[in-house]
N, C-alpha and C positions, 0 to 999 in steps of 0.2 A: 294260842294263835288263831286267829280268824280267818276264814276263807274268804276271798273276794273273786266271786267268778267274774270273768271276762268273755265278752263277746268281742271278738277280735277280727277284723278283716281290713284288706287292700283296697284302696280306690284308685280309680284310674288317674294317669298323670295329668296335670293341668296344663294349659298353654306355653307355660314357661318350662315345662319340663320335670317339675317337681312332683316327687312320688307322695300319695297322701294314704293315710291309714284312719281307720274308725276302730272305735271301742266304746263297750258298754259294760260300767262297773255297776254290781248290784250288791249292796250290803245285805246283813242277815235279816232286815226288817223290809226287804224288798226295794227299798229305795234305788234309784238308777241314776248313774250320772253317764250322758253320752260326750263323746269327744271325737272331733275329727282335727286333725292337724298333719303338718307335712312330715316325711319320714324322718326328718333330720331332727326332729323335736322328740322323737319316741323315747330316747334315753332319759329325757326329762321326767317322763311319767312312771319310769321302772322303779319300783320300790325295793323289791326284791325278786329272786327267781327260785322256784323250787322245782326239782326234777322229779316226776311223779312216776315214771316208767322209763325202761330201757329195754330196747329189742336188738340184739347183735345182728349183723348182716350175716346172711347164711354164706357159708362157705361153697365155692362152685366147684 
């Protein structure tokens, strides 16, 4: 399996009220791909999801 580090961030809404995101994908050679798109298209970019950690809520 190949790791694809992602730099992900939310951008401000545009004048039409659409929410935006940005992400930078980096491969093992250091090549980068930058993407900015509306939140509604985020699922088009997701290939897989990996849970790397879990922290349970503390009981009060």
